Each structure stands twice: as C-alpha cells, then as structure tokens.
VOPAGU-2260 file (C-alpha; in pm, 1 decimal, decimal comma):
REM VOPAGU-2260
SITE   aa  ch    i         X         Y         Z
SITE  MET   A    0    -765,4    1530,0    1087,5
SITE  ALA   A    1    -751,5    1492,6    1462,7
SITE  ASP   A    2    -380,9    1411,7    1473,2
SITE  SER   A    3    -264,4    1644,2    1191,7
SITE  VAL   A    4    -149,5    2002,8    1230,9
SITE  LEU   A    5    -226,6    2253,6     956,9
SITE  LYS   A    6      62,0    2479,3     865,2
SITE  PRO   A    7      -7,5    2853,5     861,7
SITE  ASP   A    8     -64,8    2862,7     482,7
SITE  ASN   A    9    -347,5    2613,2     532,5
SITE  SER   A   10    -217,5    2385,9     254,8
SITE  LYS   A   11      56,2    2143,8     351,8
SITE  ILE   A   12      -1,5    1904,3     639,1
SITE  ASP   A   13     258,4    1830,3     904,3
SITE  LEU   A   14     227,9    1462,6     986,8
SITE  SER   A   15     197,3    1356,1    1345,8
SITE  PRO   A   16     448,7    1095,1    1466,2
SITE  GLU   A   17     166,1     841,0    1465,3
SITE  GLN   A   18      76,2     914,3    1102,7
SITE  PHE   A   19     439,7     894,4     998,5
SITE  ARG   A   20     471,6     548,8    1150,9
SITE  ARG   A   21     142,6     432,1     998,5
SITE  PHE   A   22     249,1     540,2     652,1
SITE  VAL   A   23     594,5     383,6     689,3
SITE  GLU   A   24     434,3      63,0     812,5
SITE  ALA   A   25     223,9      58,5     495,0
SITE  ALA   A   26     531,0     128,8     282,4
SITE  SER   A   27     708,9    -167,1     441,1
SITE  ARG   A   28     435,1    -399,3     312,2
SITE  ALA   A   29     543,0    -334,5     -47,0
SITE  PRO   A   30     708,8    -610,0    -251,7
SITE  SER   A   31    1080,6    -605,3    -321,3
SITE  PRO   A   32    1313,5    -826,5    -529,5
SITE  ASP   A   33    1403,1   -1134,0    -325,9
SITE  ASN   A   34    1250,8    -948,8     -28,7
SITE  ASN   A   35    1561,8    -729,7       3,2
SITE  GLN   A   36    1364,0    -424,9     130,5
SITE  PRO   A   37    1610,7    -159,9       0,6
SITE  TRP   A   38    1435,3     135,7     165,9
SITE  CYS   A   39    1452,6     373,2     458,4
SITE  PHE   A   40    1219,0     660,6     551,8
SITE  ARG   A   41    1259,9     985,9     744,0
SITE  ARG   A   42    1044,8    1282,7     830,2
SITE  SER   A   43    1112,6    1583,2     610,3
SITE  GLY   A   44     929,4    1900,1     705,8
SITE  SER   A   45     570,5    1829,9     608,7
SITE  GLY   A   46     655,2    1508,3     425,7
SITE  ILE   A   47     841,5    1179,5     412,3
SITE  ASP   A   48    1177,8    1127,9     246,5
SITE  VAL   A   49    1216,2     794,2      66,5
SITE  LEU   A   50    1574,6     668,3      77,8
SITE  HIS   A   51    1744,4     393,7    -120,9
SITE  VAL   A   52    1968,5     171,1      90,6
SITE  ARG   A   53    2221,5      67,2    -171,0
SITE  GLY   A   54    2380,9    -187,6      59,0
SITE  ARG   A   55    2064,4    -399,4      29,7
SITE  ALA   A   56    2037,7    -376,0    -350,8
SITE  LEU   A   57    2078,4    -694,7    -553,2
SITE  PRO   A   58    2423,6    -738,5    -711,9
SITE  SER   A   59    2256,3    -831,8   -1042,1
SITE  ASP   A   60    2058,5    -506,3   -1057,8
SITE  ILE   A   61    2097,0    -290,4   -1369,0
SITE  ASP   A   62    2086,8      87,2   -1315,9
SITE  ASP   A   63    1866,2      27,6   -1007,9
SITE  TYR   A   64    1603,8    -143,3   -1227,8
SITE  PHE   A   65    1503,7    -378,1    -946,0
SITE  SER   A   66    1537,4    -131,3    -658,7
SITE  TRP   A   67    1295,2     111,2    -822,9
SITE  GLN   A   68    1042,0    -171,5    -849,8
SITE  ALA   A   69    1058,5    -188,1    -470,1
SITE  LEU   A   70    1068,4     182,9    -388,2
SITE  GLY   A   71     792,1     261,4    -639,3
SITE  PRO   A   72     545,3      24,2    -469,1
SITE  ALA   A   73     653,1     152,0    -126,1
SITE  ILE   A   74     576,4     508,2    -238,9
SITE  GLU   A   75     239,4     396,8    -373,6
SITE  ASN   A   76     152,9     237,1     -39,7
SITE  ILE   A   77     225,0     568,1     132,1
SITE  VAL   A   78      -0,4     749,1    -116,0
SITE  LEU   A   79    -279,9     495,1     -69,0
SITE  SER   A   80    -257,1     500,5     310,0
SITE  ALA   A   81    -265,0     878,4     313,6
SITE  SER   A   82    -583,5     873,3     106,2
SITE  CYS   A   83    -753,7     675,8     383,5
SITE  GLU   A   84    -692,1     975,0     610,7
SITE  ASN   A   85    -824,4    1216,0     345,9
SITE  LEU   A   86    -472,0    1333,8     268,3
SITE  ARG   A   87    -345,8    1397,6     -80,4
SITE  ALA   A   88      12,6    1279,1    -130,5
SITE  ASP   A   89     230,0    1456,2    -388,3
SITE  VAL   A   90     547,5    1274,9    -493,1
SITE  ARG   A   91     859,4    1465,3    -594,6
SITE  TYR   A   92    1146,7    1266,2    -744,3
SITE  HIS   A   93    1506,5    1373,4    -699,5
SITE  ALA   A   94    1767,4    1365,6    -973,3
SITE  ARG   A   95    2106,9    1200,7    -970,3
SITE  PRO   A   96    2348,5    1239,9    -805,3
SITE  PHE   A   97    2123,8    1160,0    -511,4
SITE  ALA   A   98    2189,9    1334,0    -182,4
SITE  GLU   A   99    2347,5    1078,5      47,5
SITE  SER   A  100    2318,0    1026,3     419,4
SITE  THR   A  101    2408,1     751,7     663,1
SITE  ASP   A  102    2058,5     609,7     604,8
SITE  GLY   A  103    2065,5     601,6     225,5
SITE  GLU   A  104    2024,8     799,4     -97,4
SITE  LEU   A  105    1740,7    1050,7    -124,5
SITE  VAL   A  106    1527,3     928,1    -416,5
SITE  ALA   A  107    1186,7    1088,3    -352,8
SITE  THR   A  108     992,8    1307,5    -112,6
SITE  VAL   A  109     621,4    1267,7     -44,6
SITE  GLU   A  110     433,3    1572,5      84,4
SITE  PHE   A  111      76,4    1587,8     208,6
SITE  SER   A  112    -218,5    1821,9     186,1
SITE  SER   A  113    -586,9    1787,0     268,3
SITE  GLY   A  114    -871,8    1694,1      40,1
SITE  ALA   A  115    -815,5    1341,5     -98,4
SITE  GLU   A  116   -1076,1    1068,5    -125,2
SITE  SER   A  117    -999,6     724,0       9,9
SITE  ASP   A  118    -863,3     488,6    -257,2
SITE  PRO   A  119   -1031,1     145,3    -231,5
SITE  LEU   A  120    -706,4     -32,9    -321,6
SITE  ALA   A  121    -561,3      69,5      15,3
SITE  LYS   A  122    -771,0    -198,7     184,5
SITE  PHE   A  123    -567,2    -468,8      11,0
SITE  ILE   A  124    -214,5    -360,4     107,7
SITE  ASP   A  125    -190,5    -631,2     373,9
SITE  GLU   A  126    -351,3    -893,6     148,6
SITE  ARG   A  127    -108,1    -850,2    -140,0
SITE  VAL   A  128     131,8   -1145,5    -159,3
SITE  SER   A  129     340,2   -1342,7    -407,3
SITE  ASN   A  130     174,2   -1673,6    -486,8
SITE  ARG   A  131     402,9   -1924,1    -661,0
SITE  ARG   A  132     154,7   -2211,3    -668,6
SITE  PRO   A  133      19,9   -2354,2    -995,6
SITE  TYR   A  134    -293,4   -2165,2   -1100,4
SITE  LYS   A  135    -605,3   -2291,5   -1271,7
SITE  SER   A  136    -549,3   -2312,8   -1647,2
SITE  VAL   A  137    -861,0   -2110,2   -1721,1
SITE  PRO   A  138    -790,5   -1805,2   -1940,8
SITE  LEU   A  139    -896,8   -1474,9   -1792,7
SITE  ALA   A  140   -1166,7   -1297,4   -1987,9
SITE  GLU   A  141   -1087,0    -974,1   -2169,8
SITE  SER   A  142   -1322,3    -793,3   -1935,3
SITE  GLU   A  143   -1112,2    -910,9   -1638,6
SITE  THR   A  144    -781,2    -793,5   -1781,1
SITE  ALA   A  145    -941,9    -466,2   -1893,3
SITE  ALA   A  146   -1059,7    -406,1   -1536,6
SITE  LEU   A  147    -702,8    -449,5   -1410,7
SITE  GLU   A  148    -579,9    -194,6   -1663,1
SITE  GLN   A  149    -808,2      60,9   -1501,1
SITE  SER   A  150    -590,5      45,3   -1191,0
SITE  LEU   A  151    -288,8     199,5   -1369,4
SITE  HIS   A  152    -224,6     550,3   -1240,2
SITE  ASP   A  153      40,6     642,0   -1495,8
SITE  PRO   A  154     -60,0     712,9   -1859,1
SITE  GLN   A  155     296,6     636,0   -1964,8
SITE  CYS   A  156     260,0     275,2   -1848,1
SITE  LYS   A  157      99,6       4,2   -2056,2
SITE  LEU   A  158     -13,5    -353,5   -1993,7
SITE  LEU   A  159       3,3    -632,6   -2251,2
SITE  TRP   A  160    -160,4    -971,4   -2199,5
SITE  LEU   A  161    -127,7   -1333,5   -2303,7
SITE  THR   A  162    -419,7   -1560,4   -2218,5
SITE  GLN   A  163    -434,8   -1832,0   -2483,7
SITE  PRO   A  164    -272,2   -2170,9   -2410,4
SITE  ALA   A  165     -59,8   -2164,3   -2726,9
SITE  ASP   A  166      86,8   -1824,4   -2632,9
SITE  LEU   A  167     149,9   -1932,8   -2274,2
SITE  LYS   A  168     326,6   -2242,6   -2402,3
SITE  ALA   A  169     548,7   -2032,1   -2629,7
SITE  LEU   A  170     635,2   -1790,3   -2347,6
SITE  ALA   A  171     702,2   -2078,0   -2108,4
SITE  LYS   A  172     987,8   -2192,5   -2333,5
SITE  LEU   A  173    1149,0   -1847,8   -2311,7
SITE  VAL   A  174    1113,4   -1832,7   -1933,1
SITE  TYR   A  175    1267,6   -2178,8   -1916,1
SITE  ILE   A  176    1576,5   -2059,3   -2105,9
SITE  THR   A  177    1637,9   -1756,0   -1885,4
SITE  ASP   A  178    1574,1   -1949,2   -1564,2
SITE  ARG   A  179    1832,8   -2206,7   -1668,6
SITE  ILE   A  180    2082,6   -1923,1   -1706,9
SITE  ARG   A  181    2006,6   -1811,9   -1352,2
SITE  PHE   A  182    2103,8   -2156,7   -1222,7
SITE  GLU   A  183    2405,2   -2201,0   -1450,4
SITE  HIS   A  184    2590,2   -1873,3   -1386,6
SITE  GLN   A  185    2781,2   -1853,2   -1058,1
SITE  PRO   A  186    2709,1   -1486,4    -970,7
SITE  PHE   A  187    2333,5   -1548,8   -1005,3
SITE  HIS   A  188    2362,1   -1875,4    -813,4
SITE  ASP   A  189    2551,0   -1708,0    -527,4
SITE  GLU   A  190    2304,0   -1418,4    -515,4
SITE  PHE   A  191    2007,5   -1656,1    -499,9
SITE  HIS   A  192    2147,7   -1868,1    -218,8
SITE  LYS   A  193    2246,0   -1560,6     -21,2
SITE  VAL   A  194    1877,7   -1463,4      10,6
SITE  LEU   A  195    1739,3   -1812,4      77,5
SITE  ARG   A  196    1610,8   -1883,1     427,8
SITE  TYR   A  197    1596,8   -2256,1     495,5
SITE  ASP   A  198    1370,3   -2261,2     801,3
SITE  ASP   A  199    1142,6   -2044,9    1014,6
SITE  ALA   A  200    1414,8   -1964,0    1265,9
SITE  GLN   A  201    1648,2   -1826,4    1000,4
SITE  ALA   A  202    1367,3   -1627,7     835,8
SITE  LYS   A  203    1268,9   -1470,5    1168,3
SITE  GLU   A  204    1628,2   -1395,5    1259,3
SITE  THR   A  205    1698,4   -1195,5     941,9
SITE  GLY   A  206    1351,2   -1056,7     864,7
SITE  ASP   A  207    1435,2   -1055,1     494,6
SITE  GLY   A  208    1513,6   -1290,7     206,2
SITE  LEU   A  209    1309,5   -1579,4      73,4
SITE  ASP   A  210    1177,0   -1847,4     304,4
SITE  LEU   A  211    1184,4   -2167,9      99,7
SITE  LYS   A  212     819,4   -2219,2     189,0
SITE  THR   A  213     729,0   -1903,3      -3,4
SITE  LEU   A  214     885,9   -2062,5    -311,6
SITE  GLU   A  215     647,6   -2358,1    -266,2
SITE  ILE   A  216     945,4   -2593,7    -256,1
SITE  PRO   A  217     834,5   -2945,9    -155,3
SITE  ALA   A  218     989,9   -3075,7     164,3
SITE  PHE   A  219    1187,7   -3347,6     -13,5
SITE  ALA   A  220    1366,1   -3085,1    -228,1
SITE  ILE   A  221    1491,1   -2869,8      61,3
SITE  PRO   A  222    1796,5   -3092,7     126,6
SITE  ILE   A  223    1883,7   -3059,9    -243,7
SITE  PHE   A  224    1882,2   -2679,1    -221,5
SITE  LYS   A  225    2104,4   -2694,9      83,9
SITE  TRP   A  226    2344,4   -2942,6     -75,1
SITE  VAL   A  227    2398,4   -2736,5    -391,7
SITE  ARG   A  228    2461,6   -2411,1    -208,3
SITE  PRO   A  229    2837,9   -2432,5    -283,4
SITE  TRP   A  230    2884,7   -2345,2    -650,7
SITE  LYS   A  231    3109,4   -2646,6    -714,9
SITE  ARG   A  232    2825,9   -2880,3    -622,3
SITE  MET   A  233    2570,1   -2688,4    -828,1
SITE  LYS   A  234    2802,3   -2688,8   -1126,7
SITE  LEU   A  235    2842,7   -3064,1   -1095,2
SITE  ALA   A  236    2468,3   -3118,7   -1053,8
SITE  ASN   A  237    2397,5   -2910,9   -1363,5
SITE  HIS   A  238    2587,4   -3167,1   -1570,4
SITE  PHE   A  239    2317,2   -3411,5   -1465,8
SITE  GLY   A  240    2030,7   -3175,8   -1552,4
SITE  LEU   A  241    1952,7   -2998,5   -1224,5
SITE  SER   A  242    1930,2   -2651,5   -1382,7
SITE  ALA   A  243    1691,5   -2793,3   -1640,5
SITE  MET   A  244    1480,0   -2948,0   -1365,8
SITE  PHE   A  245    1462,9   -2624,8   -1164,7
SITE  ALA   A  246    1381,4   -2417,1   -1474,2
SITE  GLY   A  247    1124,3   -2674,9   -1580,1
SITE  ASN   A  248     918,2   -2582,9   -1275,9
SITE  SER   A  249     896,8   -2221,0   -1394,0
SITE  LYS   A  250     799,6   -2342,7   -1737,7
SITE  GLN   A  251     507,3   -2535,7   -1595,2
SITE  LEU   A  252     397,6   -2244,7   -1377,9
SITE  VAL   A  253     371,4   -2014,7   -1680,4
SITE  ARG   A  254     148,5   -2267,6   -1853,4
SITE  LYS   A  255     -55,6   -2303,3   -1533,3
SITE  SER   A  256    -178,7   -1942,6   -1542,6
SITE  GLY   A  257    -497,2   -1757,7   -1619,6
SITE  ALA   A  258    -299,6   -1481,7   -1789,8
SITE  ILE   A  259      49,0   -1345,2   -1828,8
SITE  GLY   A  260      88,6    -968,4   -1802,6
SITE  LEU   A  261     375,2    -750,7   -1921,5
SITE  LEU   A  262     411,4    -402,5   -1774,6
SITE  LEU   A  263     582,4    -145,1   -1997,1
SITE  THR   A  264     682,5     217,2   -1966,6
SITE  THR   A  265     797,1     479,4   -2214,6
SITE  GLN   A  266    1164,1     510,7   -2127,3
SITE  ALA   A  267    1441,9     379,2   -1904,8
SITE  SER   A  268    1480,4     659,8   -1651,0
SITE  ASP   A  269    1470,8     672,6   -1273,3
SITE  GLU   A  270    1138,4     853,7   -1264,3
SITE  ARG   A  271     976,1     627,2   -1521,8
SITE  TYR   A  272    1085,6     312,5   -1340,0
SITE  LEU   A  273     967,0     448,9   -1005,1
SITE  GLU   A  274     631,7     545,0   -1154,8
SITE  ALA   A  275     610,4     203,1   -1318,7
SITE  GLY   A  276     676,6      47,2    -978,9
SITE  ARG   A  277     379,6     239,3    -843,1
SITE  SER   A  278     165,5     110,0   -1130,2
SITE  LEU   A  279     285,0    -245,4   -1071,4
SITE  GLN   A  280     173,2    -220,1    -710,1
SITE  ARG   A  281    -168,8     -91,2    -811,6
SITE  VAL   A  282    -220,0    -379,3   -1056,2
SITE  TRP   A  283    -109,2    -625,3    -789,2
SITE  LEU   A  284    -352,8    -476,0    -537,1
SITE  ALA   A  285    -629,9    -483,7    -796,4
SITE  CYS   A  286    -560,2    -854,9    -842,5
SITE  ALA   A  287    -587,7    -904,8    -467,1
SITE  ALA   A  288    -917,8    -717,1    -471,7
SITE  ALA   A  289   -1043,0    -945,1    -751,1
SITE  GLY   A  290    -933,8   -1260,3    -568,8
SITE  LEU   A  291    -658,1   -1335,1    -819,8
SITE  ALA   A  292    -320,2   -1483,8    -732,8
SITE  PHE   A  293     -14,6   -1294,1    -858,1
SITE  GLN   A  294     350,3   -1384,5    -914,1
SITE  PRO   A  295     612,6   -1145,0   -1055,0
SITE  MET   A  296     858,4   -1304,9   -1296,0
SITE  GLY   A  297    1141,2   -1057,5   -1338,7
SITE  GLY   A  298    1407,9   -1284,9   -1484,9
SITE  LEU   A  299    1307,6   -1269,0   -1850,2
SITE  PRO   A  300    1264,8    -888,8   -1879,2
SITE  MET   A  301    1579,9    -836,5   -1671,8
SITE  PHE   A  302    1791,3   -1055,2   -1900,4
SITE  LEU   A  303    1647,6    -902,9   -2216,3
SITE  THR   A  304    1711,4    -553,1   -2080,7
SITE  GLN   A  305    2069,1    -637,0   -1988,1
SITE  PHE   A  306    2127,0    -803,5   -2326,0
SITE  ALA   A  307    1989,4    -498,9   -2511,4
SITE  ARG   A  308    2200,7    -250,4   -2312,5
SITE  LYS   A  309    2527,7    -436,6   -2268,4
SITE  GLY   A  310    2526,3    -691,8   -2548,4
SITE  ARG   A  311    2677,3   -1037,2   -2563,2
SITE  ASP   A  312    2983,0    -940,5   -2359,7
SITE  ALA   A  313    2769,7    -922,6   -2044,7
SITE  PHE   A  314    2715,3   -1300,3   -2060,2
SITE  VAL   A  315    2922,7   -1610,5   -2105,4
SITE  PRO   A  316    2919,7   -1713,4   -2475,1
SITE  GLU   A  317    2679,8   -2005,7   -2428,5
SITE  HIS   A  318    2424,4   -1789,7   -2249,4
SITE  ALA   A  319    2463,4   -1503,0   -2496,1
SITE  VAL   A  320    2373,1   -1739,8   -2780,5
SITE  ARG   A  321    2060,3   -1856,7   -2597,4
SITE  LEU   A  322    1948,2   -1500,8   -2525,3
SITE  ALA   A  323    2005,5   -1390,1   -2883,3
SITE  GLU   A  324    1775,2   -1669,0   -2995,5
SITE  ILE   A  325    1482,4   -1563,5   -2774,2
SITE  VAL   A  326    1472,4   -1187,8   -2844,5
SITE  GLU   A  327    1259,1   -1209,0   -3158,6
SITE  PRO   A  328    1026,9   -1483,3   -3026,6
SITE  PHE   A  329     961,5   -1263,6   -2721,4
SITE  TYR   A  330     871,3    -958,2   -2927,2
SITE  ASP   A  331     662,4   -1171,8   -3160,5
SITE  LEU   A  332     449,2   -1254,2   -2855,8
SITE  PHE   A  333     443,6    -889,5   -2740,6
SITE  PRO   A  334     474,8    -677,2   -3059,2
SITE  ALA   A  335     378,6    -351,8   -2884,4
SITE  ALA   A  336     674,3    -395,4   -2647,6
SITE  ARG   A  337     919,3    -312,1   -2926,2
SITE  GLU   A  338     851,0      60,3   -2882,9
SITE  HIS   A  339     851,9      56,8   -2504,6
SITE  THR   A  340    1075,9     -21,0   -2207,8
SITE  LEU   A  341    1027,1    -352,3   -2029,4
SITE  VAL   A  342     936,8    -335,9   -1661,0
SITE  MET   A  343     791,8    -660,7   -1527,0
SITE  LEU   A  344     641,9    -987,0   -1642,5
SITE  PHE   A  345     387,4   -1150,7   -1411,9
SITE  ARG   A  346     137,0   -1432,6   -1398,9
SITE  ILE   A  347    -212,0   -1418,9   -1250,7
SITE  GLY   A  348    -497,4   -1663,4   -1202,6
SITE  MET   A  349    -704,3   -1855,8    -953,1
SITE  ALA   A  350    -515,1   -2052,7    -688,6
SITE  PRO   A  351    -519,6   -2155,7    -321,6
SITE  PRO   A  352    -340,5   -1918,1     -82,9
SITE  PRO   A  353      39,9   -1942,5     -67,3
SITE  SER   A  354     202,5   -2163,4     192,3
SITE  ALA   A  355     383,7   -1872,4     359,0
SITE  ARG   A  356     446,9   -1499,4     339,7
SITE  SER   A  357     781,6   -1320,8     345,6
SITE  LEU   A  358     866,7   -1141,0     668,8
SITE  ARG   A  359     960,0    -773,1     703,4
SITE  TYR   A  360    1213,5    -570,9     897,5
SITE  PRO   A  361    1089,0    -402,8    1216,6
SITE  LEU   A  362    1005,7     -34,4    1171,0
SITE  GLU   A  363    1309,3      71,1    1371,1
SITE  ARG   A  364    1532,4     -71,9    1100,0
SITE  ILE   A  365    1370,9     119,7     813,5
SITE  ILE   A  366    1309,5     452,1     987,8
SITE  SER   A  367    1596,4     700,9     983,2
SITE  ARG   A  368    1799,7     714,1    1299,1
SITE  GLU   A  369    1706,2    1082,5    1315,6
SITE  ASP   A  370    1344,4     979,7    1377,3
SITE  ASN   A  371    1395,9     681,1    1608,4
C-alpha cells in the first residue's frame, strides 16, 4: 500500500492518517438505533479502538442490546473498507468492565495486516439506508432469501424468514401490539420525541436523530406529531385512538413486505451481540446489492427480550398482559427462535427509494480528541 507503513515484523500495518479517516468515515455510515451514533474512534498502535459513547445510548436499551447493533455494523464497515485496500482486519473484543476514557468505553480494537481480498459488499456502504415505505406485496423466492443468508459472516448467527401472506398478517398483529405500547408508555414516548427532527434545519443542526421525512410521515401528520410532544397531550389523544392509529401504520407495513427476516444468535453476551451486529450489516448491504429495500423493526424483539429477562414487573400491568399474550404466537411463527437469542426483526422487499436519509455527525465529533 502506498500510504501504509510496514512494521519491522512485516505483519501488522500502521495506518496512515488518511487511511484512519477513510475507515472512520466508513464506520460512520453504519446504522444506529434512532440514529443516535453511539461511537467514537481513536488510533491505537497499528489499529483502531472502537469506543462506546454511553451518553448517546438510548434510555430504553437493555444491557447495551441496541448500542451493540450500532457498534457491530460500524466495525463491519471498517473491516469491509480495509478489504478494499487489501488489508485484513482482525477484531478483538474487550471484556467488562470496559476501560473508560473521556471519549468513551473501549469495546473493541481492530488491527490490520496485509493480504485480504476486496469484499464486494463494501461498494454498498453508502447505498445502505432504512426504507420505511410500503413494499410490493410479492413474496421473495426461497432462492433470494438463501442468497442473503450467504452474506452472514458468523456461524453462530441464523436467519429465519416469513414470506407467506398469512404469516405476515399474523406477525403484523404482534408488531401492532408492541408499537401501541411504545406510544402508550411515557418513557418510550419521551425517548421517541427527543430524537425526532421536525424540519431540515433542525436535522442539520444536530446531525443525529430521526428527520420526520425518513419516517415517511405525510405532511398533514407533522403538526399532529408536534402537538402530541407533551406527554399529557399524547395521553389524552390515546383515549381517542391515536396510539392505535400510529401502530396501525406499522401493521400495514409488515403486510406490505416481500419477506420478514429474524436475525438470531446463540447467546446474550457482548461479543455475540457485536458479532450479530456485524452480520446484520452484511445482510443489509446484501439487500442493497440486490436492489431490495430494508427496514429494521427492533420494537418486537426488544420487548420480548425485556419481558423474558425482567418479567411483568418491567411493564405497567396492562402492557404486561398484552406481552404475555404474544410470546407463544411469536414463537409459533419462528419455532427455531426458541433455542436462540433474538437480535433483530426486519422487513425487505421492492420499493421506491426513501424520501430522505438520516444525517451523520462530522468526523471531528466521532474521532478521539487525541487524534483531532
């Protein structure tokens, strides 16, 4: 490599400043829950340290379940970008308690050596996007879903699929129930409105969060979202069915899909979730390569995981009853999930491009102050 320097043992590669910035730029293109971007990166000898910025984590996160589904994809983007420069990237995960710094918690270190072949998925890092439009209700063929499974890099991850209309209809009812909970519980309501960006100016000012246009919210509904931002108003509106209306949109989107995928892993550990995040990114990139739209739907697996770990006491009684009623129907749809750990539910299919893309922080905000 013209801008790499071989160390004396002729194995590890010291990245040039330009390579470091290119790889961090690629990492920043990864998805994150509600576009919270909970990452920071610093040079570390011959590698890159991946840091978790806990101050940006979602309040509703469970044991960093969501954060690892952001850092895992960011790590995978580094690995993919390195492959384009014929560099092999080896990922080393750190154990709790994580070493802390002013920039964040040290979760992983990526080191580089020569000899890798370019991974074709790297070409789609900039094309990957969440698409929340309705998709064509044409079931994906088994050959198409099987091709996506080939993108998994981790043998401990597994993909399950629903493609038939009757199964999508059954799952849509479960998604509807959990989405209603999200709109009927104040902590979830407050978290959601904290990340909403109501116009272009606000989205550009913060560089994070969810621009309402990315949610495919029609223009006439934007004043409604603004009006119900105070919990008292949302609570009042829910008496007249607003939570049911909002959740009904998710229900229809599930039915308007070519397939629903469920990503699983073998156990609930930091390393497994981070590796699963890398696999999720690879599947998402493979969808982009195949011209398929993709939307993650983390609410249902998140609620089921929280219900399984913390029980009814983690929810208000009404919501606990609803969740208890959907556990068995969910596992009836995905029987193989009973012996695995839930990671992410997602929908894929054919659709027009999304109306907008989420913005990202400038590199200076996600690179350690030691390297700026």
